[in-house]
VOMAR-892483 format. One record per residue (C-alpha): residue number from 1; residue in one letter; x, y, z. Coordinates in steps of 0.001 Angstrom, whole numbers. Layout:
BEGIN
+-----+--------+---------+---------+---------+
| num | residu |      c1 |      c2 |      c3 |
+-----+--------+---------+---------+---------+
| NUM |      A |       X |       Y |       Z |
...
+-----+--------+---------+---------+---------+
***
This chain:
BEGIN
+-----+--------+---------+---------+---------+
| num | residu |      c1 |      c2 |      c3 |
+-----+--------+---------+---------+---------+
|   1 |      M |   69247 |   52001 |   44188 |
|   2 |      L |   68083 |   49884 |   46685 |
|   3 |      R |   66232 |   51910 |   49375 |
|   4 |      T |   68121 |   50704 |   52497 |
|   5 |      H |   68090 |   54180 |   53805 |
|   6 |      A |   64258 |   54458 |   53357 |
|   7 |      L |   61594 |   51514 |   53600 |
|   8 |      G |   59479 |   52236 |   50706 |
|   9 |      F |   55688 |   52473 |   51059 |
|  10 |      I |   53348 |   53240 |   47986 |
|  11 |      L |   49674 |   54293 |   47286 |
|  12 |      A |   48620 |   57384 |   49302 |
|  13 |      I |   45002 |   58870 |   48571 |
|  14 |      V |   43148 |   61689 |   48896 |
|  15 |      A |   40535 |   59917 |   50998 |
|  16 |      G |   37156 |   61497 |   50121 |
|  17 |      I |   37239 |   65009 |   51706 |
|  18 |      T |   40314 |   67022 |   51085 |
|  19 |      F |   43518 |   65889 |   49877 |
|  20 |      G |   45414 |   63922 |   52334 |
|  21 |      Q |   42119 |   63646 |   54732 |
|  22 |      A |   42799 |   59483 |   56122 |
|  23 |      A |   39723 |   57170 |   55903 |
|  24 |      T |   39296 |   53571 |   56945 |
|  25 |      P |   39622 |   51109 |   54259 |
|  26 |      S |   36360 |   50651 |   52725 |
|  27 |      T |   34776 |   48665 |   49943 |
|  28 |      A |   32562 |   51789 |   48758 |
|  29 |      P |   32296 |   51875 |   44754 |
|  30 |      S |   34684 |   53961 |   43053 |
|  31 |      G |   34539 |   56326 |   40483 |
|  32 |      D |   34818 |   53379 |   37700 |
|  33 |      G |   31735 |   51690 |   38846 |
|  34 |      V |   33387 |   48731 |   39967 |
|  35 |      G |   34972 |   48127 |   43321 |
|  36 |      L |   37518 |   50154 |   45742 |
|  37 |      Y |   40006 |   50185 |   42746 |
|  38 |      N |   39605 |   49631 |   39044 |
|  39 |      L |   39975 |   46468 |   39253 |
|  40 |      P |   37504 |   43000 |   39552 |
|  41 |      G |   36917 |   41851 |   43159 |
|  42 |      Q |   37940 |   43455 |   46439 |
|  43 |      P |   41648 |   44150 |   47975 |
|  44 |      P |   43987 |   42667 |   48524 |
|  45 |      Y |   45730 |   42935 |   44850 |
|  46 |      L |   49214 |   42016 |   43715 |
|  47 |      L |   51553 |   44877 |   42196 |
|  48 |      A |   54907 |   44403 |   40591 |
|  49 |      H |   57082 |   46911 |   40643 |
|  50 |      Y |   58598 |   47426 |   37317 |
|  51 |      M |   61787 |   48971 |   35856 |
|  52 |      A |   61470 |   49959 |   32170 |
|  53 |      W |   64899 |   51423 |   31648 |
|  54 |      Y |   66770 |   48973 |   29799 |
|  55 |      G |   68239 |   49668 |   26550 |
|  56 |      T |   70560 |   47658 |   24091 |
|  57 |      S |   72797 |   47865 |   21390 |
|  58 |      W |   69697 |   47293 |   18854 |
|  59 |      S |   67276 |   49636 |   21022 |
|  60 |      K |   65882 |   52271 |   18816 |
|  61 |      N |   66103 |   54988 |   21781 |
|  62 |      H |   69240 |   55182 |   24228 |
|  63 |      R |   68249 |   58236 |   26038 |
|  64 |      L |   68907 |   58483 |   29725 |
|  65 |      E |   66341 |   59219 |   32431 |
|  66 |      T |   66413 |   62638 |   32166 |
|  67 |      A |   65027 |   64587 |   29459 |
|  68 |      S |   66680 |   67875 |   30199 |
|  69 |      A |   70335 |   65881 |   29612 |
|  70 |      P |   69666 |   63758 |   27012 |
|  71 |      K |   72888 |   61253 |   26043 |
|  72 |      A |   73484 |   58706 |   23494 |
|  73 |      E |   74171 |   55452 |   25476 |
|  74 |      T |   73918 |   51917 |   24710 |
|  75 |      W |   73215 |   48760 |   27164 |
|  76 |      T |   71077 |   51248 |   29734 |
|  77 |      H |   71528 |   49410 |   33064 |
|  78 |      W |   72894 |   46514 |   31555 |
|  79 |      K |   76447 |   48227 |   31785 |
|  80 |      Y |   78291 |   49544 |   34661 |
|  81 |      A |   81698 |   51302 |   35170 |
|  82 |      G |   81978 |   52702 |   38596 |
|  83 |      K |   83811 |   51587 |   41645 |
|  84 |      G |   84420 |   47728 |   41745 |
|  85 |      P |   84330 |   45524 |   38655 |
|  86 |      P |   82918 |   47135 |   35622 |
|  87 |      H |   80478 |   45281 |   33399 |
|  88 |      D |   80269 |   45521 |   29526 |
|  89 |      P |   77464 |   43414 |   27696 |
|  90 |      D |   79342 |   43755 |   24375 |
|  91 |      Q |   81564 |   41384 |   25723 |
|  92 |      K |   80835 |   37617 |   26472 |
|  93 |      L |   81545 |   35657 |   29475 |
|  94 |      A |   82617 |   31539 |   29362 |
|  95 |      D |   78984 |   30698 |   29646 |
|  96 |      G |   78190 |   32552 |   26483 |
|  97 |      H |   76060 |   35592 |   28368 |
|  98 |      R |   76815 |   38686 |   28098 |
|  99 |      D |   78624 |   40618 |   30877 |
| 100 |      I |   75710 |   42338 |   32229 |
| 101 |      A |   75672 |   44160 |   35678 |
| 102 |      S |   73688 |   41692 |   37847 |
| 103 |      V |   74398 |   38305 |   39491 |
| 104 |      V |   71759 |   36881 |   37822 |
| 105 |      Y |   70552 |   36641 |   34118 |
| 106 |      P |   67259 |   37376 |   32443 |
| 107 |      L |   65703 |   33730 |   31120 |
| 108 |      I |   65286 |   36047 |   27815 |
| 109 |      G |   68541 |   37271 |   27644 |
| 110 |      A |   69100 |   41098 |   27904 |
| 111 |      Y |   66404 |   42973 |   26512 |
| 112 |      D |   64971 |   46438 |   25509 |
| 113 |      S |   62201 |   47778 |   27365 |
| 114 |      G |   60790 |   49248 |   24523 |
| 115 |      S |   60015 |   45823 |   23063 |
| 116 |      P |   56189 |   44779 |   22437 |
| 117 |      A |   57553 |   41190 |   22898 |
| 118 |      V |   59220 |   41832 |   26077 |
| 119 |      V |   56676 |   43883 |   27628 |
| 120 |      R |   53682 |   41157 |   26859 |
| 121 |      Y |   55803 |   38223 |   27822 |
| 122 |      H |   56272 |   40254 |   31301 |
| 123 |      L |   52587 |   40828 |   31692 |
| 124 |      E |   51780 |   37355 |   30639 |
| 125 |      A |   54010 |   35820 |   33492 |
| 126 |      M |   52784 |   38172 |   35923 |
| 127 |      R |   49095 |   37540 |   34992 |
| 128 |      A |   49299 |   34070 |   35397 |
| 129 |      V |   50435 |   34198 |   39203 |
| 130 |      G |   47787 |   36484 |   40199 |
| 131 |      I |   49504 |   39742 |   39572 |
| 132 |      S |   47098 |   42472 |   38786 |
| 133 |      G |   49058 |   45269 |   37891 |
| 134 |      I |   52728 |   47311 |   38175 |
| 135 |      T |   54103 |   50279 |   39571 |
| 136 |      F |   55902 |   51921 |   36943 |
| 137 |      L |   59281 |   53322 |   38176 |
| 138 |      W |   59042 |   56857 |   36089 |
| 139 |      Y |   61576 |   59557 |   35971 |
| 140 |      G |   59585 |   62551 |   34478 |
| 141 |      P |   57972 |   63701 |   31331 |
| 142 |      G |   60339 |   62655 |   27890 |
| 143 |      S |   62387 |   60285 |   30106 |
| 144 |      L |   63292 |   56681 |   28755 |
| 145 |      T |   60557 |   55482 |   31043 |
| 146 |      D |   58102 |   58095 |   29865 |
| 147 |      Q |   58552 |   57190 |   26317 |
| 148 |      H |   58015 |   53306 |   27029 |
| 149 |      L |   55173 |   54184 |   29430 |
| 150 |      P |   52225 |   54057 |   26688 |
| 151 |      L |   53512 |   50831 |   25418 |
| 152 |      L |   52867 |   49263 |   28979 |
| 153 |      L |   49311 |   50942 |   29195 |
| 154 |      K |   48483 |   49371 |   26092 |
| 155 |      E |   49862 |   45717 |   26714 |
| 156 |      A |   47946 |   45971 |   30148 |
| 157 |      D |   44725 |   47066 |   29071 |
| 158 |      R |   44953 |   44116 |   26767 |
| 159 |      L |   44988 |   42040 |   29767 |
| 160 |      G |   43165 |   44080 |   32226 |
| 161 |      M |   45778 |   44664 |   34034 |
| 162 |      R |   46507 |   48103 |   35520 |
| 163 |      V |   49615 |   50521 |   35995 |
| 164 |      A |   50485 |   53085 |   38531 |
| 165 |      I |   53564 |   55263 |   38421 |
| 166 |      T |   55864 |   55592 |   40919 |
| 167 |      Y |   57627 |   59067 |   40846 |
| 168 |      E |   61310 |   59625 |   41888 |
| 169 |      E |   61068 |   62588 |   43922 |
| 170 |      K |   65318 |   62894 |   43348 |
| 171 |      V |   64543 |   63832 |   39899 |
| 172 |      N |   63744 |   67674 |   41099 |
| 173 |      F |   67363 |   67973 |   42494 |
| 174 |      P |   70821 |   68030 |   41222 |
| 175 |      P |   72307 |   66133 |   39206 |
| 176 |      Y |   68806 |   65322 |   37560 |
| 177 |      R |   67662 |   68992 |   37548 |
| 178 |      Q |   68979 |   72812 |   38720 |
| 179 |      P |   66791 |   74469 |   40519 |
| 180 |      A |   67432 |   77714 |   42011 |
| 181 |      N |   65383 |   77382 |   45258 |
| 182 |      R |   62666 |   75525 |   47049 |
| 183 |      A |   60028 |   77278 |   44923 |
| 184 |      E |   61320 |   75983 |   41944 |
| 185 |      I |   61231 |   72401 |   43420 |
| 186 |      V |   57274 |   72674 |   44349 |
| 187 |      K |   56826 |   74320 |   40822 |
| 188 |      M |   58746 |   71256 |   39003 |
| 189 |      A |   56983 |   68492 |   41353 |
| 190 |      T |   53580 |   70056 |   40531 |
| 191 |      A |   54500 |   70010 |   36675 |
| 192 |      D |   55544 |   66458 |   36961 |
| 193 |      L |   52327 |   65360 |   38858 |
| 194 |      A |   50092 |   67574 |   36506 |
| 195 |      Y |   51491 |   65800 |   33433 |
| 196 |      I |   50729 |   62413 |   34783 |
| 197 |      C |   47398 |   63170 |   35477 |
| 198 |      R |   46815 |   64931 |   32192 |
| 199 |      T |   48491 |   62264 |   30129 |
| 200 |      Y |   47860 |   59181 |   31651 |
| 201 |      G |   45179 |   59447 |   34650 |
| 202 |      D |   42514 |   58694 |   32416 |
| 203 |      H |   43574 |   55951 |   30451 |
| 204 |      P |   41617 |   52985 |   31235 |
| 205 |      A |   44416 |   50680 |   32314 |
| 206 |      Y |   45929 |   53201 |   34662 |
| 207 |      L |   45266 |   52373 |   38738 |
| 208 |      R |   42457 |   54555 |   40337 |
| 209 |      R |   41203 |   53958 |   43869 |
| 210 |      R |   38065 |   55653 |   44378 |
| 211 |      G |   38100 |   56987 |   40723 |
| 212 |      L |   41825 |   58802 |   41720 |
| 213 |      P |   44485 |   58067 |   39682 |
| 214 |      V |   47466 |   56140 |   42020 |
| 215 |      I |   50834 |   58059 |   42065 |
| 216 |      A |   53413 |   56530 |   44524 |
| 217 |      Q |   56547 |   57906 |   45219 |
| 218 |      F |   60461 |   57127 |   46225 |
| 219 |      N |   61879 |   59328 |   48627 |
| 220 |      G |   64376 |   61599 |   47457 |
| 221 |      Y |   67724 |   61612 |   49374 |
| 222 |      G |   70862 |   63965 |   50282 |
| 223 |      K |   71239 |   67441 |   50674 |
| 224 |      D |   73283 |   70453 |   49878 |
| 225 |      E |   74089 |   73972 |   51324 |
| 226 |      T |   71906 |   75780 |   48732 |
| 227 |      L |   68845 |   73551 |   48559 |
| 228 |      G |   68741 |   71829 |   51607 |
| 229 |      N |   67371 |   68327 |   52161 |
| 230 |      H |   66559 |   66457 |   48556 |
| 231 |      I |   63213 |   65760 |   49502 |
| 232 |      L |   59966 |   67682 |   49812 |
| 233 |      S |   58217 |   68591 |   53222 |
| 234 |      A |   54828 |   67996 |   54257 |
| 235 |      A |   53969 |   71951 |   53676 |
| 236 |      E |   55311 |   71972 |   50321 |
| 237 |      W |   53502 |   68431 |   49167 |
| 238 |      E |   50475 |   70307 |   50420 |
| 239 |      Q |   51377 |   73086 |   48092 |
| 240 |      V |   51836 |   70629 |   44915 |
| 241 |      F |   48696 |   68968 |   45679 |
| 242 |      H |   46322 |   71928 |   46074 |
| 243 |      T |   47715 |   72989 |   42573 |
| 244 |      L |   47178 |   70087 |   40527 |
| 245 |      P |   44409 |   70134 |   38090 |
| 246 |      R |   42635 |   66999 |   40157 |
| 247 |      K |   42808 |   65075 |   43041 |
| 248 |      V |   45220 |   62124 |   43186 |
| 249 |      A |   45945 |   58968 |   45233 |
| 250 |      Y |   49296 |   59756 |   46328 |
| 251 |      I |   51548 |   57144 |   48279 |
| 252 |      R |   54596 |   57918 |   49906 |
| 253 |      Q |   57552 |   55822 |   50801 |
| 254 |      N |   58346 |   55486 |   54453 |
| 255 |      L |   56015 |   55717 |   57668 |
| 256 |      D |   57157 |   59063 |   58075 |
| 257 |      E |   54072 |   60381 |   60329 |
| 258 |      A |   54914 |   63930 |   59783 |
| 259 |      Y |   53144 |   63703 |   56176 |
| 260 |      H |   50073 |   61593 |   57310 |
| 261 |      P |   47192 |   62185 |   56890 |
| 262 |      L |   48141 |   64632 |   53961 |
| 263 |      V |   49209 |   61818 |   52122 |
| 264 |      A |   46854 |   58858 |   53343 |
| 265 |      G |   48794 |   55510 |   51709 |
| 266 |      A |   52168 |   54114 |   52637 |
| 267 |      Y |   54302 |   51169 |   51404 |
| 268 |      V |   57026 |   49334 |   52754 |
| 269 |      W |   60269 |   48628 |   50723 |
| 270 |      W |   62596 |   45510 |   51635 |
| 271 |      N |   65640 |   46074 |   53828 |
| 272 |      E |   68011 |   43516 |   55999 |
| 273 |      G |   66597 |   44768 |   59251 |
| 274 |      D |   63225 |   43857 |   61013 |
| 275 |      W |   61094 |   46962 |   59934 |
| 276 |      P |   59627 |   45336 |   56851 |
| 277 |      M |   58226 |   42671 |   59230 |
| 278 |      R |   57226 |   45393 |   61803 |
| 279 |      F |   55599 |   47997 |   59239 |
| 280 |      A |   52194 |   46468 |   59225 |
| 281 |      K |   51629 |   46737 |   62746 |
| 282 |      R |   52361 |   50531 |   62967 |
| 283 |      A |   50350 |   51283 |   59560 |
| 284 |      A |   47367 |   49306 |   61107 |
| 285 |      E |   47571 |   51588 |   64336 |
| 286 |      L |   47577 |   54352 |   62214 |
| 287 |      R |   44662 |   53513 |   59787 |
| 288 |      D |   42852 |   52606 |   63109 |
| 289 |      A |   43452 |   56102 |   64380 |
| 290 |      R |   42466 |   57871 |   61164 |
| 291 |      Q |   45446 |   59053 |   60065 |
| 292 |      L |   46139 |   56586 |   57069 |
| 293 |      G |   43902 |   55525 |   55200 |
| 294 |      F |   45455 |   52049 |   53975 |
| 295 |      F |   48775 |   50553 |   53359 |
| 296 |      M |   50854 |   48119 |   50625 |
| 297 |      S |   52779 |   45567 |   52197 |
| 298 |      M |   55740 |   43413 |   49769 |
| 299 |      V |   57110 |   40178 |   49092 |
| 300 |      C |   60820 |   40057 |   48202 |
| 301 |      P |   63565 |   37310 |   47513 |
| 302 |      G |   65894 |   39614 |   48984 |
| 303 |      F |   68932 |   41484 |   46747 |
| 304 |      N |   72541 |   41180 |   45726 |
| 305 |      D |   73923 |   44313 |   44302 |
| 306 |      T |   77478 |   42840 |   43852 |
| 307 |      G |   76699 |   43687 |   40038 |
| 308 |      V |   77165 |   47599 |   40969 |
| 309 |      W |   79094 |   46898 |   43577 |
| 310 |      G |   76721 |   48241 |   45953 |
| 311 |      W |   76268 |   51774 |   43755 |
| 312 |      G |   80363 |   52129 |   45101 |
| 313 |      P |   80450 |   51566 |   48747 |
| 314 |      G |   80600 |   47557 |   48036 |
| 315 |      P |   78176 |   44928 |   47418 |
| 316 |      R |   75453 |   44364 |   49624 |
| 317 |      V |   73915 |   40738 |   49889 |
| 318 |      S |   70896 |   39641 |   51802 |
| 319 |      H |   71642 |   36827 |   54264 |
| 320 |      D |   69602 |   33783 |   52890 |
| 321 |      Y |   69119 |   35270 |   49793 |
| 322 |      G |   66191 |   33390 |   47579 |
| 323 |      M |   63395 |   31276 |   48686 |
| 324 |      K |   63858 |   31786 |   52402 |
| 325 |      V |   63822 |   35132 |   52247 |
| 326 |      L |   60929 |   35183 |   50099 |
| 327 |      R |   58637 |   32604 |   52146 |
| 328 |      T |   59643 |   34888 |   55266 |
| 329 |      T |   58405 |   38306 |   53710 |
| 330 |      E |   55041 |   36047 |   52150 |
| 331 |      D |   54511 |   34990 |   56177 |
| 332 |      H |   54456 |   38498 |   56918 |
| 333 |      A |   52924 |   40141 |   53768 |
| 334 |      L |   48905 |   39959 |   54329 |
| 335 |      V |   49229 |   40813 |   58094 |
| 336 |      D |   46751 |   43396 |   59401 |
| 337 |      Q |   44671 |   43717 |   55859 |
| 338 |      P |   46615 |   45520 |   53343 |
| 339 |      E |   44904 |   46567 |   50229 |
| 340 |      L |   48277 |   45776 |   48156 |
| 341 |      V |   50812 |   43711 |   48202 |
| 342 |      Q |   53897 |   44669 |   46105 |
| 343 |      L |   56537 |   42361 |   44319 |
| 344 |      V |   59901 |   44113 |   45113 |
| 345 |      T |   60729 |   43630 |   42573 |
| 346 |      W |   60068 |   42394 |   38954 |
| 347 |      N |   63137 |   43104 |   37153 |
| 348 |      D |   65664 |   45320 |   39161 |
| 349 |      F |   68504 |   43378 |   37679 |
| 350 |      N |   71322 |   45620 |   39116 |
| 351 |      E |   69972 |   44470 |   42693 |
| 352 |      S |   68801 |   41047 |   41812 |
| 353 |      T |   65535 |   41690 |   43414 |
| 354 |      C |   63756 |   39709 |   40429 |
| 355 |      F |   60823 |   37953 |   40433 |
| 356 |      E |   61015 |   37846 |   36619 |
| 357 |      P |   62264 |   34398 |   35333 |
| 358 |      T |   66154 |   33947 |   35297 |
| 359 |      V |   68973 |   31238 |   34378 |
| 360 |      Q |   69611 |   30610 |   37815 |
| 361 |      H |   65946 |   30291 |   39062 |
| 362 |      R |   63800 |   30026 |   36283 |
| 363 |      F |   60257 |   30147 |   37448 |
| 364 |      E |   60818 |   29199 |   40996 |
| 365 |      F |   59968 |   32332 |   42866 |
| 366 |      L |   56789 |   32893 |   40750 |
| 367 |      E |   55852 |   29577 |   40993 |
| 368 |      E |   56214 |   30005 |   44770 |
| 369 |      L |   54604 |   33641 |   44798 |
| 370 |      G |   51386 |   31890 |   42816 |
| 371 |      R |   51092 |   28714 |   45314 |
| 372 |      W |   51110 |   31267 |   48073 |
| 373 |      W |   48653 |   33810 |   46480 |
| 374 |      S |   46317 |   31243 |   45671 |
| 375 |      R |   46297 |   29272 |   49216 |
| 376 |      S |   46456 |   32610 |   50723 |
| 377 |      T |   43523 |   34418 |   48875 |
| 378 |      H |   41706 |   31306 |   47343 |
| 379 |      R |   42225 |   33105 |   44061 |
| 380 |      Q |   42894 |   30869 |   41054 |
| 381 |      V |   46397 |   31069 |   39245 |
| 382 |      D |   47784 |   29272 |   36345 |
| 383 |      L |   51152 |   28281 |   36818 |
| 384 |      E |   51350 |   26602 |   33335 |
| 385 |      G |   51155 |   29805 |   32148 |
| 386 |      L |   54705 |   30556 |   33069 |
| 387 |      P |   56138 |   28147 |   30287 |
| 388 |      R |   53983 |   29191 |   27878 |
| 389 |      A |   54591 |   33199 |   28308 |
| 390 |      F |   58356 |   31980 |   27613 |
| 391 |      A |   57351 |   29938 |   24667 |
| 392 |      D |   54922 |   32567 |   23305 |
| 393 |      Y |   57940 |   35001 |   23740 |
| 394 |      R |   60186 |   32701 |   22017 |
| 395 |      Q |   57980 |   32306 |   19121 |
| 396 |      N |   56678 |   35937 |   18769 |
| 397 |      C |   60168 |   37985 |   19580 |
| 398 |      S |   62198 |   39579 |   16608 |
| 399 |      P |   65121 |   37111 |   15551 |
| 400 |      T |   67371 |   39410 |   17285 |
| 401 |      E |   65844 |   38913 |   20447 |
| 402 |      R |   65602 |   35270 |   19631 |
| 403 |      A |   69249 |   35014 |   19191 |
| 404 |      E |   69832 |   36760 |   22921 |
| 405 |      I |   67770 |   33857 |   24638 |
| 406 |      P |   70665 |   31506 |   26361 |
| 407 |      A |   70831 |   27928 |   25639 |
| 408 |      A |   68987 |   25761 |   27721 |
| 409 |      R |   71470 |   23890 |   30267 |
+-----+--------+---------+---------+---------+
***
């Protein structure tokens, strides 16, 4: 869901001495013997926020995000049934597109996130415009997203790209899990992060800062009488960090100063107000005061979640959605020297925050992004790589996937 109630941030690090002790940005070598990150050159870097939760009627695995509650389902995240108009991809619209829960339509059609051809297409298109890696939305051990992560790491490694997990704090609370008390919540969160460290932290394609695996967080929300707020307090996160088998570079959503410098990084998420544009100023002040190690800004074309009816309360549509919002966010994305800039998002079709090429916008958002990135950082991009990635997908995907590609109009 769109985090308008909390403006995301990503990348917190354990800056040197103790878990969250903040440090000023540095170009000191990382544990990988390269630079600050296990990526070529020095910051800033572009990362794309990535959803790997899409399932189709031809998917091999239709398990939902929570391993604790497996349930057979087709068209995962393409289908919607709730308040507002339903969307059923088994039905075709007048234009021949499937009735998916989105106001934009993938240029390759509805797809399965577990498809190697899809993943290769996505990463090749990203790399063409200067994107160095992805922040991978993850719902816990054994979840559908967890099952898709090894494929992303394999393909990212092939291209010299990097992957960092974005952890959903909400999985520790109902309806995802049923903890009896706060101590159980801390125990479950610790187990999740330990699993990430042991399973993925040493993979050559996993993103690291100063040799520490990066783990980002989307904050939980809500509360109930039994468990209280559905977020972990700073004290509870300190318990988690000190119980892990290794230090991590943890990044928390929102610039909630009670969590810093325990959490040394922060990232901003898109919303309709002016906070995303003010974020860098306050983040830089905290960084200069050694209360924050670094921060990640964002670029975004805006959102339109009409396809899921605003997750119930009603659609939310950004004023000037599209190129105007994108250019406005570009104008602010490099203010005060962020180490990372996140695309919000690569492929959240439910909220239409998509840089992934669509029938409606084709490559225009990515072409604009690539031109801006090259102009602002003097780095080389390959805009011709965008249609080439699409052509390669068309040639190498399965017959079933090829049949989903919308006819050119």
